[in-house]
N, C-alpha and C positions, 0 to 999 in steps of 0.2 A: 328721782333724786337719791343720792346715796343714803340719806337719812332714813329712807323708807325701810331699809333692811338692816341698818346698824343695830337696831334694838332686838333683832331676831337673827343673830349670826349662825344659829344652829339649824336653820331650815334645811331639810333634806329633800323635800318634794314640793316643787313650785309649779303651779299651773297658771299661765297667762293666756289660756285659750280664748279666742274670740273676744278679746278685750279692746280691739280697735287700735292697738299700739302700732306705731310705725318704726320705732327704734327700741332695741332691747335696753331696759333700764340699766344704767351704769352701776347701780347698787348691787346688782347680781354678782359682780366681781368680788363683793365683800362676803360671799357665802361659801366659805371653804369646804363646808360639809354637804353642799348641794349634790344630790345624786340623780334626781329626775327633774327635767325641765320641759314643760309643754308650751310651745309657742304656736300651736296650730290655730288655723282660722283667722289669721291676721294678715294685713297687707303691709309688709315690712319694706323699708328702704334699704335694699341690699347693696346698692351702689355705695352707700355710706358705711354700712355695717362691715364690709369686707376689709376696711382699714381699722376696725375696732379690736381692742384687746380684752373685751368684756369677758369672753369665755375662755381666754387663753390659759388662765391659772386655776380653772376649776378641775383639779386633778381627780376629784372623786366623782365627777359626772359620768354616769354610765348609761343614762336613758335620755334621749333627745328626740323631740317631735317637731317637724316643720310641716305637718300634714295640712292640706288645704290652704297653703300660702302661695304667694306668687314667686316662689324660688326660681323656677324655670331653668336655672343652670347650676350645676354642682360646683362651678368655679367659685361662686360667692361663698358657699358653705365651706369649701376648702380653705379660703383665706380667713373666714371667721373662726375656724377651729385652730388655725395656726397663729392668728393674731396679726396685727398690722405689720410687724417686722418680719413676717414670713419665716420664722424660726421653726424648730421642730415642735410638733404638737405634743403637749403633755396629757391630753385627754385620751382616755381609753374607753370608748363607747362599747356597750354591749347590745344596746337596742337603738336603731335609727329608723325613724318613720318619716319618709319624704314622699308619701303618697299624695296623689291629686295636686301636684305642684306645677303642672304644665311642662314637665321636663320632656324634651323630645330627643335629646342627644346626651349621652353620658360622657362625652368628651374623652379626656385621657384617664378618667376614673381615678384621679389622684386621691380623692377622699376615701376610696375603698382600700387603696394600697397603704394608707397611713393608719387605718383603724382595723388592725388584724385581730382585735379582741371581740369583734362583732359576733353576736349570737343570733340576732333577729334583724333582718333587713326587709323593709316594706317599701316597694316601688310601685304599688298598684295605682291604677287610675291615671297614669301619665300618658303622654302621647308617643311613647316609644313603640315602634313596629319591629325593632330588632334588638336582641340582647346579645352582647358580645359573649361568645362561648367561654372565654377565660375570665369573665368578670369576677367569679367567686373562687378562683384558685388561691390557695395559700391562707385560708381562714381556719385555723385549727379548732376554734370554738363555735363555728357557725352551725346552727341547728334549724332555723326557720327562714324561709324565703317566700315572700308574697309578690307574685307577678301577675295578679289577676287584673281584669279590666284594662288590658293594654292593646287590644285589637290585634294580637299576634295571630298570624295565619299558618306559621310553621313552628315546629318545636325549636327551642333555643340550643339544643345539643350542648348542654353545660358540661364543662370539664371541672370535676371536683377533686380528682385524684383517685387512684385505684382503691385505696382503703378508707376513703372519706364516707361517712354515714350521716345523712341529714335526717332530722326528725319529720319535717313537713315542708312540702313545696305546694303553693297554691297557684294554679294556672287556670282557675275558673273564669268564666265570662270572657273568653277570648274567641277566636274563630278557627281553632285547630281542627283539622280533619283527620288527623292520624295520631294515635296515642303513643307512638314511638318517637324517636329523635328528641327525647327530653333530656337525657343524660348520655354523654359519651364516656364518662367514667364516674365511678362512685355509685352509691346506692341511697335510697330514700325510704323511710319507714312508711310514710303516708303521702300520697300524691292526689291532689284534687284537680280533676279534669272535667268537673261538672259544668253545665251550661256552655258547651262548645258545639261543634258541628260534626262530630264523629259519627259515621254511618257503619263502617265495617273496615276490616283489614284482612290481609291474606298471608301475613307472615306468622308462622307458628311460634317464632322466637322473638316476637315484638317486645316482650317484657323480660328478655334474657340477654345476657352478654356472654361472649366467649371468655372463659376463665384462662387468661394467658399465664397465670401463676400456678396452674395446676401441676401436680407432680406426676400426672399420667404421661405415658409416652406420646409421641407426636401423632400417632395414628388414632388416638382417642380424643374426641372433641368433648370438652366439658363446658356446660353452661351454668350460670347462676342468675337468679332473678335480681333485677336492680330496683324493684319496688315490692313492698309487702302488701300494703293496703291501698286499693285503688278506688277512686270515686268517679264513676262514669254516668252519674245521674243527669237527667235533663240534656241528653244528647239526641241524636237522630237515628238510633239503631232500630231497624224494623225486625231483626231477628238475631239470633246467635248461631253462626254457622259452626260446623265441626272444627274448622281451623281456629276460629275465634275462641271456642270453648276450650280447646287444647292449650292455647296460649295462656289462658287465665287460670287453668287448673293448679299450677304450682304456687299461686299467690295465696296470701292468708285470707284476704277478703276483697270482694268487689261489690260496689254499690251500683245497681242497675235501675234504680227508681226513676219513674217518669220518662222512660223511653217509649217511643210509639211502636211497641211490638205488634206485628201483624199476625193474627191467628186465623184468618179466613182462607188460607190456602195450605197446601201440604208441605210447604217449605219450613213450617214450624216444627216438623217432625224431628229434625236434627236438634233443635233447641230443646224439645221436650225430652228426647232420649238423653241428652247431655245433662239436663237438670235432674232427671230421675236417677242417673248413675251417681251423681254427686251425693244424693240423699242416702245411697246405699254404702258409699265408701267413707272411710275415715281418713283424716289428715289431708283433706283436699280443701279447695277454696270455699269460703263461706259467702253465700249470696245474700246481699242486703238490699232492702228497698228503703231509701232515705234513712239509712243507719239502723233500720230495724230488720230482723229476720223475717222472711216472707217468701211467697211464690210470685215470680214475675207475672204481671197482669197484661191481658190483651188491651190494645187501644180501643177505647169506647167508640161505638158507631151507632147509627140510628137503628140498625137491624140486629144488633148484638148487645146483649147485656154485658156488664163487666165480668169477664171470666178469667181464670188463670190459664196458663199455657197447658196445664195438665189435663184440663177438661174441655179445651176448646174444640177437640175433634174426637170422635170415636174411630176405632181402627177401620171400620168398613165405610166410612164416609168419604174418604179420599178417592178422587177420580182414578188415580193411577193404581189403586188396589182393586178396582172393580173391572176395568177393561184391560185386556192384555196389551202390553207395550207394542208388540208387533202389529196387532190389529190397528191400533191408533196410528202407528207410523205408516201403514199401508193406506189407510183412509186419507191421511194428510198428503201422501205422495201422489195418489190418484187425483185428489182435489187440485193440487198445484199443477199437475199435468193438464187437466181439463181447462183450468183457468189460463194456463199458458197458451194453449191452442186458441181459446176464445180471444184472448188479448192480441195474439198475432193476426188473426183474421180481421179483428176490428181495426188494428193499426194499419194493415194494408189498405183497408177501405177508406179510413179517415186520417191518413198519414199527415197531411198538411195541417188539418184542424188540431190534431193532438199535439203536434210540434209547437204550434202557436200558443196553445193553452199552457203547455209545459214551460215555455219561455216566460209567460206572464206570471205563473206561479213562482218560478225561480226568482224573478225580480222582486215579487212581493215578499218572499222569504228573506231575501237580502235586507230589504227595508225593515222588516219586523225584527230581524236578528240585531240590527243596529239599534233600533228604538227600544228594544227590551234588554239591552245589555246592562247588566247590573254591576259591571266591574269598572264603571267610570271612577276616576280619581279626582277629576277637576270638574267644576261647573263650566268653565270657559277657558279656552286658549286665546291669548291676546296677541294679535299681530300688529305691530306698529313700527313707525320709522324711529330711528335713534334720535332724530330731532324733536320727537314728541315724547321722549322718555320722561321728562319732568312731569308732564300732565298725567301720564299713565301711573307713575309711581307715587306722586304726591296728591293726586285727586281721585283718579278712578279706583286704584287699589284700596285705599282706606274707605272710600264710599261704599264699595261692594263687600269687602272682606270684614269690615267692622260693623256692618248693618245687622239688623235682627236676623236676616236669613243666613249670614255668615257664608257668603259665596266663596268658593275656592277657585282662585285664578291661577293659571299657569303662565308664568313670565319666563322668557328664555334666559334672562340674566340671573334668575333666582332658582328656577326649578329644573333646568336642564341637567342631565347627568354628566358630571365631570368626566372628561376623557373620551366620551362617546362622540361620534361624528355628528355635526350639527344637523345634517339632513335626516339622520335617524332619529335624533331628538325631536325634530319638528314632526315627523310622521307619527312617532310614538305619542307625543303630546296631543296631537289632534285626535288620534284614536281613543285616547283616554279622557277626552273632554266631551261634555254634552253639547257644547256650542263652541264656535269660533267667532271671536269678535275682531272685525277689521276696523282699526282706527284710521279713517281716511283723512288725509291732508295732502296738500300740494307736495310736501316732502315725500310722503308715501307714494304718490303718483309718479314723481320723478324717479324714484328708485325702481319702478316698474320698467323704465326705459333703459336701464343700465344692466348689462350682463353681470351675472354672478353677485347680485344683490339678494340677501336673504328675504327681504320683503317680497320681492318678485317670486322667489321660490315658494314662499308660504302661500302666495296668491295662486300660483299654479296648482299646488297641492289642494287648496280649497276648491278650485274649479273641478279638479279630478274627482274629489270626494262627492261633490254635488251630483255629478253625472253617474257615479258608481253606486251611490246609496239611494239617491232620490229623496233623502230626508232633509227637511228644512232645519238646518243647524247653523246657518250663517246669520250673524247680526252685524249690519253695516252701520257704523257711527261716523257721520261726516263732521269731523271736528272743526273744519273751516270750509268755506265755499270753495269748491274745486274749480280750477281753470279748465273748462271743457275742451280747450284746444289740445291739451296734453293728456287727457284721460284715454288710456288704451281701450281697444274695442272690447276685450273680455270684461274689463271692469265696468265699462259703460253698459254692457248687456246685463250685468248683475244689478246695477243701479236702476236700469229701466224696467226690470222684471220683478223687483222686490221693493217693499217699503223699507226705507232706511231712516235712521234717526238723525235729524239735523240738530247739531249741538248749538246752544246759544253762544253769543259772543262771550269772550273771556270774562268781561266784567258784569255780564247779565246774570240774573237768577236762574240757576240750573236745577232747581228742586224738581220741577215737573219732568225734566229730561232724565234725572236719576230714577224717578219713579217709573217712567216708561221702560227704561233699560232693565230695572229689576223685574218688571212684569214680563219682559221678553225672556229673561232667564228662567222664569217659572219657579217651581219649588226647588230649593237648593238641596244638595246632597246631605248637608248637615240636618235639615229639617226631616228629610226622608229617613235618615238613620235614627233620629229621635223618635219618629212615629213607629218605626219597626221595633225599636227597643221598648216603647210603651205598649205596643201590641203584644209582644212576647211576655211582658210582665203581667198584662191583663189575662192572657191565656193561662199563665202559670197560676194566678189567683183563682181562675175559674176551675182549673183542674184540682187545686187543693180543696176548693169548696165542695166539689163533687165527692 
């Protein structure tokens, strides 16, 4: 009610966090001095709010948070800041927090184009797997960007402008494997790449950019670093090679804490020499371990107490310093020659038996590689007739995607890549799915009898994959009793050799059928990712306790 705020018109900081409101109180529009508004943790009715003028005249509002709300689309926020009449926004935000809002697509990014006074943008914890490179171009006051917990696998290659300097970029808790490709222009004072999957890199200029504004002549290449302070803690680096060390040397500081450095072999020598030279020189990079100065530690094992890289080995303990390289090379060459002769003789004697065993091993390797593939994107690809579309979209999809397991289904009309050939989309979708669900009906069977029907093509691809991989990935759902007279031979073979799920009549209770279907799909990708995340956190706590 407006009266709730009329008695306190000079409020500057208002928090309505986690108050279970669904609408923004209209009385907020009566607070001309309001500077900070926290609406986080609520489930708001954005479809109604986008026509509201509540925030339109709050010209002093500079700090706004919708964190942990059901925003999902920036279009609602765009209309909310403009007001119901879609006029020019008078709000000049400096801090915008839209973290953990379920946003998967930034759309046309109108909200950012109209808030050029932003200094701090928090997009963390959303469902975005791609950040538009030009998203942050043209923000003269921008200093802080939070892009953590976004499941990014590649660097965003952000364009900031040649002279733009950011204070902080947070890209922690993603799946980045390469520390470059973060900025294509501009620089940043502090970059957080902790809790990613970086193992190594081979580019000595990974943290440097070619200075195209240099006054030197064209024959002279000048580089400058685009980052000063770098956080690489909690990554997967087993060592620091000579190239990696050289690339980090011009930086101000690098945090290498909690990386699994291996000190049980002589490859650590480059790491050791690099670190020793840093201690002797001045004006070079400062090595930190979780923001504290220190010496990098070896990964703990049952046979080795926790040592630093400086005392992991004595000079005379490495194998390549005791035995001459040429002697080792000679012994290895003679050994391979003897083994080659022995193998040739054995192969001549047991040629058929060896060929047969190799064939069996090759087939097993194919099956194992498919079963152990960790790059699945969907739990199941669904093949169905267009006449069964309503059942698939209105019953199957909600029942599987909205259940506790949150299965991810691949549907051709929703998940196929636009502009790509349908045949390539089908092959790619089957390869990226743990299972293929065939929704069998008389309409589906009839499509098998007509040339150039995609149901038939999907069926042929499923048959080919069965014989190629040998993996049980097909789930047959008989949506209605099939007319056996028109069932083609290859489909009849599948149904005769596999247990399939007979779906109840349309008006019957299907609870048990849904339960059996979820059991066939097994543990979903969503649950597997949650378990992996929990395991990593538990391992992190164990390491900290040690």
